[in-house]
N, C-alpha and C positions, 0 to 999 in steps of 0.2 A: 655625231659624237659616238665614239666606240664604247660599247658596254663591256666592262670587264667581267669575265666569267666568275661565278661565286666560288669561294674557296671552301673545300670540304674539310672542316676541322677534324672530323673523326678520321678521315683518311690520313691527314697530316700526322696524327698521333697513333695511327695504325691500330685503332680500336673499333669495335662495333658500335652502332648507334644506341644500343641498349646497355652499353658497358657501365658498371657501377663506377662511382667516383674513385674508389680505390684503384681500379684497373687503369683509369685515365691518369692518375697520379703516377702509378708505377711505370706506365709506358713513357710518360714525360721524363721521369728520372733516368730511364735507360737511354733515351735519346739525348738528354742533356749531357750525360757522361761522355758521349761520343762527339757532340757538337759544340760544347762550351769553348769559346775562343780563348778563355783564360786558364785552361787546364794546365797543370804542372807537368812538364815533359817527363820528370822522373817517375810519375805515376802512370803516365800515358802508356808506357811500354808494358806495364803489368796489367792494366785494366781495359784499355781501349782497344788494343790490337786484337784481343780475343773475341770482341763483339762483332767484328766484320762491318761491311757497309750498311747504311740505312736503306729503307725502302724508297727514299726520295733521292737516291744516288745521282740521277741526272742533273739535279739542281746543285748550285754552288753551296758550299758549307755555310756561308753567311746567310743565304736565302733560307736554307733549311733551319738555321738557328732562329731567324726571325719568325718563320712560320710556326714552329713548335711553341714558342713563347706566347705568340698571339692566340694560337689555338687553345692553349691551357688557360690563358686569361679569360677566355670565353667559357670553355667547358668546365673549368674548375669552379666557376661561380654558378650556383643553382639558378638564379634569376636569368642571367645572361644565356645559360644553356637552354632554359625553357623557351625564351624568346627566339633563339636560333633554331631550335627544333621545330617550332610552329611557323615562324615567319621567314626563316632563312636569313642569310647574311644581309639581304636588302632591308628587311624589317629591323634587324639589329642596328644598322647604320642610320636608318631614317627615323626611328622612333615609332612607337605604337601606342594607340589609344586603347587602354585596357579598361575593363569594367570598374576597377577600383582606383583608377588614376591613369596618368600618362607616363609611359616609359620613355625617357629622353633618349636621343640618339647615342649609341655607344661609340666611343672613340678609344682606340688602343693608345695607351700612354707612351709606348715606344721604349720604355726602360726594360730591356730584356733581363738585366741582372736583378731587377726588383722581383720579377716573377720567379726567377731562379733562386733567389735568397728566401722568398716566402715558402718555397717547396722544400728546400734542403735545410733551411735554418742556418745556412752558412754560405760563404762565397766559394767553397770548395765542393765540387760534385762528388768527391771521394771521401767526404767527411765521415759518413757512416762506416764505410769500409775500413778506412784508416783507424777509426776509433776502436773497432773490434780487434785490430792487430796490435795497436799500441796499448789499449786498455781492455784486456780480455775480461769477460764477465766473471763475477765471483761465483765459485762453486761451493757446494756443501757435500760432505760425505759422512753420513752417520749410519749406525746399525739400524736405527729405527726408521729413518726416512730414505736410506740409500744415497744415491748420487744425483745431483741436479744443480740447476742454476738458481742462485739466490735472486729473488725479486724484492723490490722495495715496497714496504707498506705505504699506503696513502698517508698524506700529512694529517696530523692531528691539530685542529684549530681550536683555540680557546679565546674567549672574550675577556679582556681586562678592563675594568671600569676605573676611570681616573677622576678624582675631584678636580674642579677647576683651579683650586689653589695649587694642586700638584702640577697641573699643566702650566700655571703661571711661573712657578719657581723652578720646576724640574725636580726630579727625584730619582731614587734607585729603588726598584721593586724586586723583592726576593720571592720568586715563584716556586712553590713546592709541587712537584709532580711525582706520582707513584708509577714505577715502571718495572718490568721484568728485567732482572740482571743475572748474569751467569754466576754460578757458585763454584765452578771448577775451570781449570785451564783448558780442558777438552771442549768447553762450551756445549755441554749436553744438558745440564740441569740449571733451572732458573728459579728465581724467587722475587716476589714483589718487594722493592725497596724505594726509599724516598730519595729523590734527586732535587737539588736546589739550583735553580737557574736565575741569573741576575739580569734584570732589564734596566738599562740606563735611559730614563725618560728625559729628553731634552726640553727646555722651556719652549712652550708654544707647540708641542707635538699635537698634530691634528687627528681627529677621529679617523679610524680606518688604517692607521699606521701599523705595518706588520713587522714583528720581530721574529725572525726565523732562527731556530736552534737546530742546526743540521744534524740529522741522525741521532737525536736524543730520545727516541721512542723506545719501545720494548725491544730487548735483545731476544733473538731466536736463532736456533741452529740453521734454519732454512730461509731466513728473511734478512733483508737489510733494514736496520731500524728506520722508522718513519721520522720525518722532520716534525718538530713541534713548533707551531706558529701561534704567537700571541697577537691579537688584534685589539687595538685600543678603541674605547668608546667613552663618552662623557657620562658621568653620573649627574642626575638632576641636581641643580643647585637652588637653594631657597631664594636667592636674590637675582642671579644672573643667568643668562642663556647665551650660548655661543652662536655667532652668526658669521657666515662667509669665512670660516676658518679662524680668523684672528680678531674679529669684532665681538664686543660684549653688548648685550641688550639688557637694559634695566627698565622695569615698568614701575612708575610711581603713581600712587593713588592720590587724587586731589579732590577738593570740593568744587562745586559750581562757582562759589565765590572766588576761590583761588584761580580758577580758570579765567575769570573775568578781570580781576583786579591785580593779579600778580602774587608772588610768594617766593619763599626760599626754603631750601632743605639741604640735608647733608647725606652723602653716600659714603658708606664704608667699603673701601676697595678690597680686592683679593689679597693685597699685600699690607692690609691693616692701616692704610692711610684714610684720612677723612677729606672729602672734597665737598666744598660748599657750592651749591648751585643756586643762582638767582634768576628768576623768570619774571620779566616785566611785560612780555607779550601776552596777547590774548591767546589762550590755548584752545585751538580748534581741534576737531577729531583727527586731523592728519598731522598735527604739530609734533615735531621731534626736536630734541636738543642733542647735538653731537659734541662730545668732549674728545678732541684729538689726542691720540697717543695714550689713551687711558684704557685700552683694551688688552688683549693677550699679546705676549711677545711673538714676533714673527720668527719661526724656526728656520734657520739657514744652515745649509750644509757646509761644514768647515773641513778642509783637508786634514787628514789624520797626520800626515808627515809634518814634523815641526817646521822644516825649512820652507814648506809651502803655505803656512799660515800667514795671514796679513800682519805686517808689522804694526806695533802700537795697539792701543785699546780702541776697539771698534764699538761705536755707539749702537746699542740695540734698537731695532725697529719694533714698533708696536702698532696694533690695530687701534680702532676707535671705540669709545664707549657711547652707545646710542641710547638715549633716554626717551622712553615713551610714557604717555600719561593716560591714566584711566580716570575719567571724571565720574564722581559719585553725585547723583542728583538727590535733592531733599525728598524724603519719603512722604511729607505732608506739608501743606501750606494753609494758613488761615485766609479768610476772605480779604482782610486788610492787606496781607502780604501779597495776595494775588493782584489787588488793585494797584499797589505801589509798584509791583514788578511790571504790570502792563503799562503804567505811566512811564516807567524808566525806559522800556523798549520803544514806546511811541516817540519819546524825546530823542532816543538814539537814532531812530529812523529819520526823523526830521533833520537832525544834524548831518546825517550822511547824505540826504537829498540836497541840502544847502551846499555841502562841500562839492557835490557833483555838478551842480548848476553854476557855481561861482566861476567867473572867468579866471584863467590861469594868469598870474602876475606878468609873465612874459607877453602873453597875448594882449593884455590891456596896455602894456607899454608900447607895443608895435602899433596898436590901433590909435593911440594918442599921438604918436609921432607921425603917422600917415594922414591924420585928419587935416582938413583945410581950415584956415582961420576964418571966423565969421566977419 
């Protein structure tokens, strides 16, 4: 069997073995601009021809394209690179037993465009270059700060707590924020003013939903306003707790007597209805009662365009109401009560033993049919 020589990924990307990840990415981007088979001819004349041939020129363009993507898939991943640096391509492909676990054999997925898209964030290798030409950066020019490029402030994130009743029905929230605003047309002087932002909360909105108001932050002569982002969270509720996004959990306290002989009770729902619940089973520690479609509405994305919305009235989907039980034991018992309770459980154990030892009706019937006459 012929052994294939190992591929030097650093040589493929034309970087040194101690090159930082930024240099590896930059080298990949330069090579991808030249080798991408899907490049647009109208940009190739402007950007590719001035770069000249690559250092892998004797190889075909398709083979070079394959090699640079595989090389970056390895060197662009910190773990894969560490395994390759220490054990070479053979260790990478065969797998290595490490002190903290086993590193499984690496296998390149073969999707060159996936690597390409992960690096460029686009399927065009000229995206960054074209964006600068078509959307030049915003500049500022003031007597105080001179001339420069406006940079965008980092986003401002705020938590908005919602009552479960608001989540159930949906609501509109008016959020008041204070921000710096310009006082003159020259955009030189600013003052703190109140801005009201409107949030449309859909029924069933889940915790962690982000509402982004683009560039609604402070105005500044040298900055692009920050995005203001509201992130939803649930307020604690006295009766219910959300579970798995759209289910509700309700915990009901019962006595030991109720747990053994059965009981009924009523739950007041988030939309002010009353649900009567009857329990005839013995309530053990793991017992739960599920009421289908009595949870929170399931939030669905509906197309904004009127002609794309489904015809007719669509029935809403709901999660479930899950009822759990907390058994309260008596705090004291008299001797007579203890004796009676002991007798009760002894009798219960005897009944269970008799039920387990009694032949099944079907088994008895089969035995009767199979027996020989005397």
